[in-house]
mmCIF file of the N, C-alpha and C atoms, coordinates in Angstrom:
data_MODEL
# 
_entry.id   MODEL 
# 
loop_
_atom_site.group_PDB 
_atom_site.id 
_atom_site.type_symbol 
_atom_site.label_atom_id 
_atom_site.label_alt_id 
_atom_site.label_comp_id 
_atom_site.label_asym_id 
_atom_site.label_entity_id 
_atom_site.label_seq_id 
_atom_site.pdbx_PDB_ins_code 
_atom_site.Cartn_x 
_atom_site.Cartn_y 
_atom_site.Cartn_z 
_atom_site.occupancy 
_atom_site.B_iso_or_equiv 
_atom_site.pdbx_formal_charge 
_atom_site.auth_seq_id 
_atom_site.auth_comp_id 
_atom_site.auth_asym_id 
_atom_site.auth_atom_id 
_atom_site.pdbx_PDB_model_num 
ATOM 1   N N  . MET A 1 1  ? 81.830 63.237  104.674 1.00 0.00 ? 1  MET A N  1 
ATOM 2   C CA . MET A 1 1  ? 82.562 63.652  103.504 1.00 0.00 ? 1  MET A CA 1 
ATOM 3   C C  . MET A 1 1  ? 83.342 62.489  102.875 1.00 0.00 ? 1  MET A C  1 
ATOM 4   N N  . ALA A 1 2  ? 83.117 61.314  103.394 1.00 0.00 ? 2  ALA A N  1 
ATOM 5   C CA . ALA A 1 2  ? 83.782 60.136  102.834 1.00 0.00 ? 2  ALA A CA 1 
ATOM 6   C C  . ALA A 1 2  ? 83.387 59.944  101.369 1.00 0.00 ? 2  ALA A C  1 
ATOM 7   N N  . LYS A 1 3  ? 82.191 60.382  100.993 1.00 0.00 ? 3  LYS A N  1 
ATOM 8   C CA . LYS A 1 3  ? 81.716 60.225  99.611  1.00 0.00 ? 3  LYS A CA 1 
ATOM 9   C C  . LYS A 1 3  ? 82.596 60.967  98.616  1.00 0.00 ? 3  LYS A C  1 
ATOM 10  N N  . ILE A 1 4  ? 83.260 62.031  99.072  1.00 0.00 ? 4  ILE A N  1 
ATOM 11  C CA . ILE A 1 4  ? 84.114 62.793  98.148  1.00 0.00 ? 4  ILE A CA 1 
ATOM 12  C C  . ILE A 1 4  ? 85.590 62.446  98.312  1.00 0.00 ? 4  ILE A C  1 
ATOM 13  N N  . GLY A 1 5  ? 85.861 61.413  99.111  1.00 0.00 ? 5  GLY A N  1 
ATOM 14  C CA . GLY A 1 5  ? 87.235 60.963  99.294  1.00 0.00 ? 5  GLY A CA 1 
ATOM 15  C C  . GLY A 1 5  ? 87.997 61.693  100.383 1.00 0.00 ? 5  GLY A C  1 
ATOM 16  N N  . ALA A 1 6  ? 87.273 62.363  101.284 1.00 0.00 ? 6  ALA A N  1 
ATOM 17  C CA . ALA A 1 6  ? 87.906 63.085  102.391 1.00 0.00 ? 6  ALA A CA 1 
ATOM 18  C C  . ALA A 1 6  ? 87.182 62.718  103.688 1.00 0.00 ? 6  ALA A C  1 
ATOM 19  N N  . PRO A 1 7  ? 87.419 61.496  104.184 1.00 0.00 ? 7  PRO A N  1 
ATOM 20  C CA . PRO A 1 7  ? 86.659 61.012  105.336 1.00 0.00 ? 7  PRO A CA 1 
ATOM 21  C C  . PRO A 1 7  ? 86.828 61.834  106.620 1.00 0.00 ? 7  PRO A C  1 
ATOM 22  N N  . GLY A 1 8  ? 87.937 62.519  106.814 1.00 0.00 ? 8  GLY A N  1 
ATOM 23  C CA . GLY A 1 8  ? 88.139 63.303  108.034 1.00 0.00 ? 8  GLY A CA 1 
ATOM 24  C C  . GLY A 1 8  ? 87.630 64.731  107.934 1.00 0.00 ? 8  GLY A C  1 
ATOM 25  N N  . LEU A 1 9  ? 87.120 65.100  106.775 1.00 0.00 ? 9  LEU A N  1 
ATOM 26  C CA . LEU A 1 9  ? 86.660 66.465  106.546 1.00 0.00 ? 9  LEU A CA 1 
ATOM 27  C C  . LEU A 1 9  ? 85.213 66.609  106.988 1.00 0.00 ? 9  LEU A C  1 
ATOM 28  N N  . HIS A 1 10 ? 84.922 67.712  107.664 1.00 0.00 ? 10 HIS A N  1 
ATOM 29  C CA . HIS A 1 10 ? 83.558 67.999  108.116 1.00 0.00 ? 10 HIS A CA 1 
ATOM 30  C C  . HIS A 1 10 ? 83.074 69.290  107.472 1.00 0.00 ? 10 HIS A C  1 
ATOM 31  N N  . PHE A 1 11 ? 81.768 69.444  107.385 1.00 0.00 ? 11 PHE A N  1 
ATOM 32  C CA . PHE A 1 11 ? 81.191 70.666  106.815 1.00 0.00 ? 11 PHE A CA 1 
ATOM 33  C C  . PHE A 1 11 ? 81.718 71.887  107.544 1.00 0.00 ? 11 PHE A C  1 
ATOM 34  N N  . HIS A 1 12 ? 81.828 71.798  108.860 1.00 0.00 ? 12 HIS A N  1 
ATOM 35  C CA . HIS A 1 12 ? 82.301 72.949  109.637 1.00 0.00 ? 12 HIS A CA 1 
ATOM 36  C C  . HIS A 1 12 ? 83.725 73.348  109.223 1.00 0.00 ? 12 HIS A C  1 
ATOM 37  N N  . ASP A 1 13 ? 84.553 72.373  108.826 1.00 0.00 ? 13 ASP A N  1 
ATOM 38  C CA . ASP A 1 13 ? 85.904 72.683  108.356 1.00 0.00 ? 13 ASP A CA 1 
ATOM 39  C C  . ASP A 1 13 ? 85.852 73.579  107.117 1.00 0.00 ? 13 ASP A C  1 
ATOM 40  N N  . LEU A 1 14 ? 84.935 73.283  106.221 1.00 0.00 ? 14 LEU A N  1 
ATOM 41  C CA . LEU A 1 14 ? 84.780 74.089  105.008 1.00 0.00 ? 14 LEU A CA 1 
ATOM 42  C C  . LEU A 1 14 ? 84.285 75.487  105.354 1.00 0.00 ? 14 LEU A C  1 
ATOM 43  N N  . ARG A 1 15 ? 83.341 75.561  106.263 1.00 0.00 ? 15 ARG A N  1 
ATOM 44  C CA . ARG A 1 15 ? 82.794 76.846  106.708 1.00 0.00 ? 15 ARG A CA 1 
ATOM 45  C C  . ARG A 1 15 ? 83.886 77.688  107.352 1.00 0.00 ? 15 ARG A C  1 
ATOM 46  N N  . HIS A 1 16 ? 84.684 77.047  108.214 1.00 0.00 ? 16 HIS A N  1 
ATOM 47  C CA . HIS A 1 16 ? 85.754 77.755  108.896 1.00 0.00 ? 16 HIS A CA 1 
ATOM 48  C C  . HIS A 1 16 ? 86.786 78.273  107.886 1.00 0.00 ? 16 HIS A C  1 
ATOM 49  N N  . THR A 1 17 ? 87.170 77.433  106.938 1.00 0.00 ? 17 THR A N  1 
ATOM 50  C CA . THR A 1 17 ? 88.147 77.841  105.926 1.00 0.00 ? 17 THR A CA 1 
ATOM 51  C C  . THR A 1 17 ? 87.620 79.005  105.103 1.00 0.00 ? 17 THR A C  1 
ATOM 52  N N  . GLY A 1 18 ? 86.380 78.925  104.687 1.00 0.00 ? 18 GLY A N  1 
ATOM 53  C CA . GLY A 1 18 ? 85.779 80.011  103.908 1.00 0.00 ? 18 GLY A CA 1 
ATOM 54  C C  . GLY A 1 18 ? 85.769 81.324  104.659 1.00 0.00 ? 18 GLY A C  1 
ATOM 55  N N  . ASN A 1 19 ? 85.467 81.252  105.925 1.00 0.00 ? 19 ASN A N  1 
ATOM 56  C CA . ASN A 1 19 ? 85.419 82.487  106.718 1.00 0.00 ? 19 ASN A CA 1 
ATOM 57  C C  . ASN A 1 19 ? 86.805 83.005  107.069 1.00 0.00 ? 19 ASN A C  1 
ATOM 58  N N  . MET A 1 20 ? 87.779 82.110  107.219 1.00 0.00 ? 20 MET A N  1 
ATOM 59  C CA . MET A 1 20 ? 89.157 82.566  107.415 1.00 0.00 ? 20 MET A CA 1 
ATOM 60  C C  . MET A 1 20 ? 89.638 83.305  106.165 1.00 0.00 ? 20 MET A C  1 
ATOM 61  N N  . LEU A 1 21 ? 89.322 82.757  104.994 1.00 0.00 ? 21 LEU A N  1 
ATOM 62  C CA . LEU A 1 21 ? 89.710 83.418  103.750 1.00 0.00 ? 21 LEU A CA 1 
ATOM 63  C C  . LEU A 1 21 ? 89.006 84.757  103.602 1.00 0.00 ? 21 LEU A C  1 
ATOM 64  N N  . ALA A 1 22 ? 87.736 84.821  103.978 1.00 0.00 ? 22 ALA A N  1 
ATOM 65  C CA . ALA A 1 22 ? 87.001 86.090  103.925 1.00 0.00 ? 22 ALA A CA 1 
ATOM 66  C C  . ALA A 1 22 ? 87.638 87.121  104.851 1.00 0.00 ? 22 ALA A C  1 
ATOM 67  N N  . ALA A 1 23 ? 88.033 86.696  106.037 1.00 0.00 ? 23 ALA A N  1 
ATOM 68  C CA . ALA A 1 23 ? 88.681 87.604  106.991 1.00 0.00 ? 23 ALA A CA 1 
ATOM 69  C C  . ALA A 1 23 ? 89.996 88.118  106.425 1.00 0.00 ? 23 ALA A C  1 
ATOM 70  N N  . GLU A 1 24 ? 90.718 87.274  105.704 1.00 0.00 ? 24 GLU A N  1 
ATOM 71  C CA . GLU A 1 24 ? 91.996 87.680  105.136 1.00 0.00 ? 24 GLU A CA 1 
ATOM 72  C C  . GLU A 1 24 ? 91.850 88.689  104.010 1.00 0.00 ? 24 GLU A C  1 
ATOM 73  N N  . THR A 1 25 ? 90.653 88.829  103.452 1.00 0.00 ? 25 THR A N  1 
ATOM 74  C CA . THR A 1 25 ? 90.442 89.843  102.414 1.00 0.00 ? 25 THR A CA 1 
ATOM 75  C C  . THR A 1 25 ? 90.240 91.217  103.018 1.00 0.00 ? 25 THR A C  1 
ATOM 76  N N  . GLY A 1 26 ? 90.170 91.260  104.347 1.00 0.00 ? 26 GLY A N  1 
ATOM 77  C CA . GLY A 1 26 ? 89.942 92.533  105.014 1.00 0.00 ? 26 GLY A CA 1 
ATOM 78  C C  . GLY A 1 26 ? 88.484 92.747  105.389 1.00 0.00 ? 26 GLY A C  1 
ATOM 79  N N  . ALA A 1 27 ? 87.676 91.703  105.303 1.00 0.00 ? 27 ALA A N  1 
ATOM 80  C CA . ALA A 1 27 ? 86.262 91.815  105.670 1.00 0.00 ? 27 ALA A CA 1 
ATOM 81  C C  . ALA A 1 27 ? 86.139 92.310  107.108 1.00 0.00 ? 27 ALA A C  1 
ATOM 82  N N  . SER A 1 28 ? 85.174 93.168  107.329 1.00 0.00 ? 28 SER A N  1 
ATOM 83  C CA . SER A 1 28 ? 84.964 93.692  108.675 1.00 0.00 ? 28 SER A CA 1 
ATOM 84  C C  . SER A 1 28 ? 84.322 92.635  109.568 1.00 0.00 ? 28 SER A C  1 
ATOM 85  N N  . LEU A 1 29 ? 84.374 92.886  110.839 1.00 0.00 ? 29 LEU A N  1 
ATOM 86  C CA . LEU A 1 29 ? 83.751 91.979  111.790 1.00 0.00 ? 29 LEU A CA 1 
ATOM 87  C C  . LEU A 1 29 ? 82.252 91.858  111.501 1.00 0.00 ? 29 LEU A C  1 
ATOM 88  N N  . ARG A 1 30 ? 81.605 92.958  111.196 1.00 0.00 ? 30 ARG A N  1 
ATOM 89  C CA . ARG A 1 30 ? 80.173 92.949  110.860 1.00 0.00 ? 30 ARG A CA 1 
ATOM 90  C C  . ARG A 1 30 ? 79.919 92.114  109.609 1.00 0.00 ? 30 ARG A C  1 
ATOM 91  N N  . ASP A 1 31 ? 80.803 92.250  108.609 1.00 0.00 ? 31 ASP A N  1 
ATOM 92  C CA . ASP A 1 31 ? 80.666 91.435  107.383 1.00 0.00 ? 31 ASP A CA 1 
ATOM 93  C C  . ASP A 1 31 ? 80.745 89.953  107.710 1.00 0.00 ? 31 ASP A C  1 
ATOM 94  N N  . LEU A 1 32 ? 81.713 89.590  108.543 1.00 0.00 ? 32 LEU A N  1 
ATOM 95  C CA . LEU A 1 32 ? 81.866 88.179  108.912 1.00 0.00 ? 32 LEU A CA 1 
ATOM 96  C C  . LEU A 1 32 ? 80.662 87.688  109.708 1.00 0.00 ? 32 LEU A C  1 
ATOM 97  N N  . MET A 1 33 ? 80.159 88.514  110.606 1.00 0.00 ? 33 MET A N  1 
ATOM 98  C CA . MET A 1 33 ? 78.994 88.120  111.407 1.00 0.00 ? 33 MET A CA 1 
ATOM 99  C C  . MET A 1 33 ? 77.797 87.833  110.502 1.00 0.00 ? 33 MET A C  1 
ATOM 100 N N  . GLU A 1 34 ? 77.579 88.697  109.515 1.00 0.00 ? 34 GLU A N  1 
ATOM 101 C CA . GLU A 1 34 ? 76.457 88.490  108.595 1.00 0.00 ? 34 GLU A CA 1 
ATOM 102 C C  . GLU A 1 34 ? 76.684 87.271  107.716 1.00 0.00 ? 34 GLU A C  1 
ATOM 103 N N  . ARG A 1 35 ? 77.921 87.088  107.281 1.00 0.00 ? 35 ARG A N  1 
ATOM 104 C CA . ARG A 1 35 ? 78.257 85.967  106.395 1.00 0.00 ? 35 ARG A CA 1 
ATOM 105 C C  . ARG A 1 35 ? 78.013 84.626  107.062 1.00 0.00 ? 35 ARG A C  1 
ATOM 106 N N  . ILE A 1 36 ? 78.368 84.513  108.344 1.00 0.00 ? 36 ILE A N  1 
ATOM 107 C CA . ILE A 1 36 ? 78.258 83.231  109.030 1.00 0.00 ? 36 ILE A CA 1 
ATOM 108 C C  . ILE A 1 36 ? 77.006 83.121  109.898 1.00 0.00 ? 36 ILE A C  1 
ATOM 109 N N  . GLY A 1 37 ? 76.245 84.210  109.967 1.00 0.00 ? 37 GLY A N  1 
ATOM 110 C CA . GLY A 1 37 ? 74.996 84.173  110.714 1.00 0.00 ? 37 GLY A CA 1 
ATOM 111 C C  . GLY A 1 37 ? 75.158 84.215  112.219 1.00 0.00 ? 37 GLY A C  1 
ATOM 112 N N  . HIS A 1 38 ? 76.229 84.821  112.691 1.00 0.00 ? 38 HIS A N  1 
ATOM 113 C CA . HIS A 1 38 ? 76.448 84.947  114.130 1.00 0.00 ? 38 HIS A CA 1 
ATOM 114 C C  . HIS A 1 38 ? 75.922 86.277  114.644 1.00 0.00 ? 38 HIS A C  1 
ATOM 115 N N  . ASP A 1 39 ? 75.267 86.234  115.788 1.00 0.00 ? 39 ASP A N  1 
ATOM 116 C CA . ASP A 1 39 ? 74.838 87.455  116.456 1.00 0.00 ? 39 ASP A CA 1 
ATOM 117 C C  . ASP A 1 39 ? 75.893 87.914  117.452 1.00 0.00 ? 39 ASP A C  1 
ATOM 118 N N  . SER A 1 40 ? 76.793 87.028  117.772 1.00 0.00 ? 40 SER A N  1 
ATOM 119 C CA . SER A 1 40 ? 77.801 87.287  118.787 1.00 0.00 ? 40 SER A CA 1 
ATOM 120 C C  . SER A 1 40 ? 79.116 87.755  118.163 1.00 0.00 ? 40 SER A C  1 
ATOM 121 N N  . VAL A 1 41 ? 79.613 88.885  118.635 1.00 0.00 ? 41 VAL A N  1 
ATOM 122 C CA . VAL A 1 41 ? 80.910 89.367  118.188 1.00 0.00 ? 41 VAL A CA 1 
ATOM 123 C C  . VAL A 1 41 ? 81.987 88.350  118.565 1.00 0.00 ? 41 VAL A C  1 
ATOM 124 N N  . ARG A 1 42 ? 81.850 87.783  119.747 1.00 0.00 ? 42 ARG A N  1 
ATOM 125 C CA . ARG A 1 42 ? 82.847 86.819  120.227 1.00 0.00 ? 42 ARG A CA 1 
ATOM 126 C C  . ARG A 1 42 ? 82.980 85.628  119.273 1.00 0.00 ? 42 ARG A C  1 
ATOM 127 N N  . ALA A 1 43 ? 81.867 85.125  118.788 1.00 0.00 ? 43 ALA A N  1 
ATOM 128 C CA . ALA A 1 43 ? 81.908 83.987  117.866 1.00 0.00 ? 43 ALA A CA 1 
ATOM 129 C C  . ALA A 1 43 ? 82.577 84.377  116.551 1.00 0.00 ? 43 ALA A C  1 
ATOM 130 N N  . ALA A 1 44 ? 82.294 85.562  116.052 1.00 0.00 ? 44 ALA A N  1 
ATOM 131 C CA . ALA A 1 44 ? 82.873 85.996  114.784 1.00 0.00 ? 44 ALA A CA 1 
ATOM 132 C C  . ALA A 1 44 ? 84.352 86.342  114.916 1.00 0.00 ? 44 ALA A C  1 
ATOM 133 N N  . MET A 1 45 ? 84.796 86.687  116.111 1.00 0.00 ? 45 MET A N  1 
ATOM 134 C CA . MET A 1 45 ? 86.199 87.048  116.332 1.00 0.00 ? 45 MET A CA 1 
ATOM 135 C C  . MET A 1 45 ? 87.145 85.876  116.057 1.00 0.00 ? 45 MET A C  1 
ATOM 136 N N  . ILE A 1 46 ? 86.627 84.670  116.084 1.00 0.00 ? 46 ILE A N  1 
ATOM 137 C CA . ILE A 1 46 ? 87.449 83.491  115.800 1.00 0.00 ? 46 ILE A CA 1 
ATOM 138 C C  . ILE A 1 46 ? 88.139 83.632  114.454 1.00 0.00 ? 46 ILE A C  1 
ATOM 139 N N  . TYR A 1 47 ? 87.475 84.273  113.519 1.00 0.00 ? 47 TYR A N  1 
ATOM 140 C CA . TYR A 1 47 ? 87.986 84.375  112.159 1.00 0.00 ? 47 TYR A CA 1 
ATOM 141 C C  . TYR A 1 47 ? 88.862 85.604  111.943 1.00 0.00 ? 47 TYR A C  1 
ATOM 142 N N  . GLN A 1 48 ? 89.003 86.432  112.954 1.00 0.00 ? 48 GLN A N  1 
ATOM 143 C CA . GLN A 1 48 ? 89.752 87.678  112.830 1.00 0.00 ? 48 GLN A CA 1 
ATOM 144 C C  . GLN A 1 48 ? 91.212 87.533  113.253 1.00 0.00 ? 48 GLN A C  1 
ATOM 145 N N  . HIS A 1 49 ? 91.825 86.409  112.966 1.00 0.00 ? 49 HIS A N  1 
ATOM 146 C CA . HIS A 1 49 ? 93.240 86.225  113.278 1.00 0.00 ? 49 HIS A CA 1 
ATOM 147 C C  . HIS A 1 49 ? 94.049 87.212  112.447 1.00 0.00 ? 49 HIS A C  1 
ATOM 148 N N  . GLN A 1 50 ? 95.054 87.801  113.072 1.00 0.00 ? 50 GLN A N  1 
ATOM 149 C CA . GLN A 1 50 ? 95.918 88.692  112.315 1.00 0.00 ? 50 GLN A CA 1 
ATOM 150 C C  . GLN A 1 50 ? 96.737 87.856  111.348 1.00 0.00 ? 50 GLN A C  1 
ATOM 151 N N  . SER A 1 51 ? 96.815 88.320  110.130 1.00 0.00 ? 51 SER A N  1 
ATOM 152 C CA . SER A 1 51 ? 97.597 87.592  109.140 1.00 0.00 ? 51 SER A CA 1 
ATOM 153 C C  . SER A 1 51 ? 98.219 88.564  108.167 1.00 0.00 ? 51 SER A C  1 
ATOM 154 N N  . ALA A 1 52 ? 99.288 88.144  107.564 1.00 0.00 ? 52 ALA A N  1 
ATOM 155 C CA . ALA A 1 52 ? 99.939 88.976  106.551 1.00 0.00 ? 52 ALA A CA 1 
ATOM 156 C C  . ALA A 1 52 ? 98.996 89.201  105.377 1.00 0.00 ? 52 ALA A C  1 
ATOM 157 N N  . GLY A 1 53 ? 98.226 88.186  105.032 1.00 0.00 ? 53 GLY A N  1 
ATOM 158 C CA . GLY A 1 53 ? 97.283 88.319  103.919 1.00 0.00 ? 53 GLY A CA 1 
ATOM 159 C C  . GLY A 1 53 ? 96.225 89.363  104.200 1.00 0.00 ? 53 GLY A C  1 
ATOM 160 N N  . GLY A 1 54 ? 95.696 89.359  105.408 1.00 0.00 ? 54 GLY A N  1 
ATOM 161 C CA . GLY A 1 54 ? 94.683 90.345  105.778 1.00 0.00 ? 54 GLY A CA 1 
ATOM 162 C C  . GLY A 1 54 ? 95.257 91.745  105.808 1.00 0.00 ? 54 GLY A C  1 
ATOM 163 N N  . ASN A 1 55 ? 96.442 91.886  106.370 1.00 0.00 ? 55 ASN A N  1 
ATOM 164 C CA . ASN A 1 55 ? 97.080 93.195  106.408 1.00 0.00 ? 55 ASN A CA 1 
ATOM 165 C C  . ASN A 1 55 ? 97.391 93.690  105.007 1.00 0.00 ? 55 ASN A C  1 
ATOM 166 N N  . ARG A 1 56 ? 97.814 92.790  104.117 1.00 0.00 ? 56 ARG A N  1 
ATOM 167 C CA . ARG A 1 56 ? 98.109 93.172  102.736 1.00 0.00 ? 56 ARG A CA 1 
ATOM 168 C C  . ARG A 1 56 ? 96.835 93.604  102.026 1.00 0.00 ? 56 ARG A C  1 
ATOM 169 N N  . ALA A 1 57 ? 95.735 92.906  102.257 1.00 0.00 ? 57 ALA A N  1 
ATOM 170 C CA . ALA A 1 57 ? 94.461 93.271  101.626 1.00 0.00 ? 57 ALA A CA 1 
ATOM 171 C C  . ALA A 1 57 ? 94.008 94.653  102.078 1.00 0.00 ? 57 ALA A C  1 
ATOM 172 N N  . ILE A 1 58 ? 94.170 94.937  103.367 1.00 0.00 ? 58 ILE A N  1 
ATOM 173 C CA . ILE A 1 58 ? 93.803 96.258  103.885 1.00 0.00 ? 58 ILE A CA 1 
ATOM 174 C C  . ILE A 1 58 ? 94.689 97.333  103.272 1.00 0.00 ? 58 ILE A C  1 
ATOM 175 N N  . ALA A 1 59 ? 95.993 97.085  103.229 1.00 0.00 ? 59 ALA A N  1 
ATOM 176 C CA . ALA A 1 59 ? 96.920 98.058  102.641 1.00 0.00 ? 59 ALA A CA 1 
ATOM 177 C C  . ALA A 1 59 ? 96.592 98.314  101.177 1.00 0.00 ? 59 ALA A C  1 
ATOM 178 N N  . ASN A 1 60 ? 96.285 97.265  100.429 1.00 0.00 ? 60 ASN A N  1 
ATOM 179 C CA . ASN A 1 60 ? 95.937 97.427  99.013  1.00 0.00 ? 60 ASN A CA 1 
ATOM 180 C C  . ASN A 1 60 ? 94.651 98.225  98.844  1.00 0.00 ? 60 ASN A C  1 
ATOM 181 N N  . ALA A 1 61 ? 93.671 97.962  99.697  1.00 0.00 ? 61 ALA A N  1 
ATOM 182 C CA . ALA A 1 61 ? 92.402 98.697  99.616  1.00 0.00 ? 61 ALA A CA 1 
ATOM 183 C C  . ALA A 1 61 ? 92.611 100.172 99.941  1.00 0.00 ? 61 ALA A C  1 
ATOM 184 N N  . LEU A 1 62 ? 93.428 100.460 100.949 1.00 0.00 ? 62 LEU A N  1 
ATOM 185 C CA . LEU A 1 62 ? 93.719 101.859 101.294 1.00 0.00 ? 62 LEU A CA 1 
ATOM 186 C C  . LEU A 1 62 ? 94.464 102.544 100.156 1.00 0.00 ? 62 LEU A C  1 
ATOM 187 N N  . ASP A 1 63 ? 95.430 101.853 99.580  1.00 0.00 ? 63 ASP A N  1 
ATOM 188 C CA . ASP A 1 63 ? 96.186 102.407 98.462  1.00 0.00 ? 63 ASP A CA 1 
ATOM 189 C C  . ASP A 1 63 ? 95.255 102.734 97.298  1.00 0.00 ? 63 ASP A C  1 
ATOM 190 N N  . ALA A 1 64 ? 94.371 101.805 96.979  1.00 0.00 ? 64 ALA A N  1 
ATOM 191 C CA . ALA A 1 64 ? 93.429 102.031 95.879  1.00 0.00 ? 64 ALA A CA 1 
ATOM 192 C C  . ALA A 1 64 ? 92.509 103.204 96.171  1.00 0.00 ? 64 ALA A C  1 
ATOM 193 N N  . LYS A 1 65 ? 92.058 103.314 97.406  1.00 0.00 ? 65 LYS A N  1 
ATOM 194 C CA . LYS A 1 65 ? 91.162 104.423 97.784  1.00 0.00 ? 65 LYS A CA 1 
ATOM 195 C C  . LYS A 1 65 ? 91.870 105.764 97.634  1.00 0.00 ? 65 LYS A C  1 
ATOM 196 N N  . ILE A 1 66 ? 93.105 105.832 98.081  1.00 0.00 ? 66 ILE A N  1 
ATOM 197 C CA . ILE A 1 66 ? 93.868 107.078 97.970  1.00 0.00 ? 66 ILE A CA 1 
ATOM 198 C C  . ILE A 1 66 ? 94.145 107.401 96.511  1.00 0.00 ? 66 ILE A C  1 
ATOM 199 N N  . ASN A 1 67 ? 94.542 106.403 95.729  1.00 0.00 ? 67 ASN A N  1 
ATOM 200 C CA . ASN A 1 67 ? 94.805 106.645 94.308  1.00 0.00 ? 67 ASN A CA 1 
ATOM 201 C C  . ASN A 1 67 ? 93.552 107.073 93.566  1.00 0.00 ? 67 ASN A C  1 
ATOM 202 N N  . ASN A 1 68 ? 92.407 106.484 93.877  1.00 0.00 ? 68 ASN A N  1 
ATOM 203 C CA . ASN A 1 68 ? 91.154 106.868 93.227  1.00 0.00 ? 68 ASN A CA 1 
ATOM 204 C C  . ASN A 1 68 ? 90.751 108.272 93.612  1.00 0.00 ? 68 ASN A C  1 
ATOM 205 N N  . ALA A 1 69 ? 90.965 108.649 94.869  1.00 0.00 ? 69 ALA A N  1 
ATOM 206 C CA . ALA A 1 69 ? 90.629 109.997 95.309  1.00 0.00 ? 69 ALA A CA 1 
ATOM 207 C C  . ALA A 1 69 ? 91.519 111.006 94.595  1.00 0.00 ? 69 ALA A C  1 
ATOM 208 N N  . ASP A 1 70 ? 92.779 110.641 94.394  1.00 0.00 ? 70 ASP A N  1 
ATOM 209 C CA . ASP A 1 70 ? 93.716 111.518 93.708  1.00 0.00 ? 70 ASP A CA 1 
ATOM 210 C C  . ASP A 1 70 ? 93.297 111.712 92.253  1.00 0.00 ? 70 ASP A C  1 
ATOM 211 N N  . GLN A 1 71 ? 92.781 110.681 91.614  1.00 0.00 ? 71 GLN A N  1 
ATOM 212 C CA . GLN A 1 71 ? 92.364 110.758 90.220  1.00 0.00 ? 71 GLN A CA 1 
ATOM 213 C C  . GLN A 1 71 ? 91.078 111.553 90.054  1.00 0.00 ? 71 GLN A C  1 
ATOM 214 N N  . ASP A 1 72 ? 90.282 111.662 91.128  1.00 0.00 ? 72 ASP A N  1 
ATOM 215 C CA . ASP A 1 72 ? 89.039 112.428 91.054  1.00 0.00 ? 72 ASP A CA 1 
ATOM 216 C C  . ASP A 1 72 ? 89.303 113.910 90.851  1.00 0.00 ? 72 ASP A C  1 
ATOM 217 N N  . GLY A 1 73 ? 90.498 114.367 91.246  1.00 0.00 ? 73 GLY A N  1 
ATOM 218 C CA . GLY A 1 73 ? 90.841 115.767 91.069  1.00 0.00 ? 73 GLY A CA 1 
ATOM 219 C C  . GLY A 1 73 ? 90.099 116.699 92.002  1.00 0.00 ? 73 GLY A C  1 
ATOM 220 N N  . ASP A 1 74 ? 89.520 116.146 93.067  1.00 0.00 ? 74 ASP A N  1 
ATOM 221 C CA . ASP A 1 74 ? 88.771 117.008 93.983  1.00 0.00 ? 74 ASP A CA 1 
ATOM 222 C C  . ASP A 1 74 ? 89.597 117.431 95.200  1.00 0.00 ? 74 ASP A C  1 
ATOM 223 N N  . GLY A 1 75 ? 90.874 117.052 95.202  1.00 0.00 ? 75 GLY A N  1 
ATOM 224 C CA . GLY A 1 75 ? 91.744 117.438 96.301  1.00 0.00 ? 75 GLY A CA 1 
ATOM 225 C C  . GLY A 1 75 ? 91.615 116.600 97.543  1.00 0.00 ? 75 GLY A C  1 
ATOM 226 N N  . SER A 1 76 ? 90.763 115.591 97.494  1.00 0.00 ? 76 SER A N  1 
ATOM 227 C CA . SER A 1 76 ? 90.536 114.794 98.718  1.00 0.00 ? 76 SER A CA 1 
ATOM 228 C C  . SER A 1 76 ? 91.697 113.884 99.062  1.00 0.00 ? 76 SER A C  1 
ATOM 229 N N  . ALA A 1 77 ? 92.534 113.528 98.085  1.00 0.00 ? 77 ALA A N  1 
ATOM 230 C CA . ALA A 1 77 ? 93.666 112.642 98.390  1.00 0.00 ? 77 ALA A CA 1 
ATOM 231 C C  . ALA A 1 77 ? 94.622 113.304 99.362  1.00 0.00 ? 77 ALA A C  1 
ATOM 232 N N  . GLY A 1 78 ? 94.854 114.588 99.182  1.00 0.00 ? 78 GLY A N  1 
ATOM 233 C CA . GLY A 1 78 ? 95.727 115.310 100.108 1.00 0.00 ? 78 GLY A CA 1 
ATOM 234 C C  . GLY A 1 78 ? 95.149 115.338 101.501 1.00 0.00 ? 78 GLY A C  1 
ATOM 235 N N  . ALA A 1 79 ? 93.838 115.444 101.598 1.00 0.00 ? 79 ALA A N  1 
ATOM 236 C CA . ALA A 1 79 ? 93.197 115.456 102.911 1.00 0.00 ? 79 ALA A CA 1 
ATOM 237 C C  . ALA A 1 79 ? 93.377 114.110 103.605 1.00 0.00 ? 79 ALA A C  1 
ATOM 238 N N  . LEU A 1 80 ? 93.401 113.033 102.832 1.00 0.00 ? 80 LEU A N  1 
ATOM 239 C CA . LEU A 1 80 ? 93.594 111.721 103.434 1.00 0.00 ? 80 LEU A CA 1 
ATOM 240 C C  . LEU A 1 80 ? 95.013 111.557 103.965 1.00 0.00 ? 80 LEU A C  1 
ATOM 241 N N  . ALA A 1 81 ? 95.982 112.211 103.334 1.00 0.00 ? 81 ALA A N  1 
ATOM 242 C CA . ALA A 1 81 ? 97.371 112.021 103.708 1.00 0.00 ? 81 ALA A CA 1 
ATOM 243 C C  . ALA A 1 81 ? 97.851 113.016 104.760 1.00 0.00 ? 81 ALA A C  1 
ATOM 244 N N  . ARG A 1 82 ? 97.190 114.132 104.906 1.00 0.00 ? 82 ARG A N  1 
ATOM 245 C CA . ARG A 1 82 ? 97.649 115.155 105.857 1.00 0.00 ? 82 ARG A CA 1 
ATOM 246 C C  . ARG A 1 82 ? 97.306 114.782 107.286 1.00 0.00 ? 82 ARG A C  1 
ATOM 247 N N  . THR A 1 83 ? 98.217 115.098 108.203 1.00 0.00 ? 83 THR A N  1 
ATOM 248 C CA . THR A 1 83 ? 97.963 114.851 109.612 1.00 0.00 ? 83 THR A CA 1 
ATOM 249 C C  . THR A 1 83 ? 97.902 116.132 110.417 1.00 0.00 ? 83 THR A C  1 
ATOM 250 N N  . GLY A 1 84 ? 98.220 117.218 109.837 1.00 0.00 ? 84 GLY A N  1 
ATOM 251 C CA . GLY A 1 84 ? 98.210 118.443 110.632 1.00 0.00 ? 84 GLY A CA 1 
ATOM 252 C C  . GLY A 1 84 ? 97.879 119.662 109.883 1.00 0.00 ? 84 GLY A C  1 
# 
């Protein structure tokens, strides 16, 4: 990577960063495995570090799902929120 002015940078560093960012969006383990071409759950788990960004992405996705269900008018939003 010296050609681009980053002599200590390796291709694997870029791959790792990309997959860490993908994991932070809330990507599932299966999504990460397919994205990086790993057959091993253990190898893909490297990218599943808990992070505030990942938790925020999951919370936002859940919020959007509940709000969309509520807008459908089919009563499913209440079913998502009820526990008993």
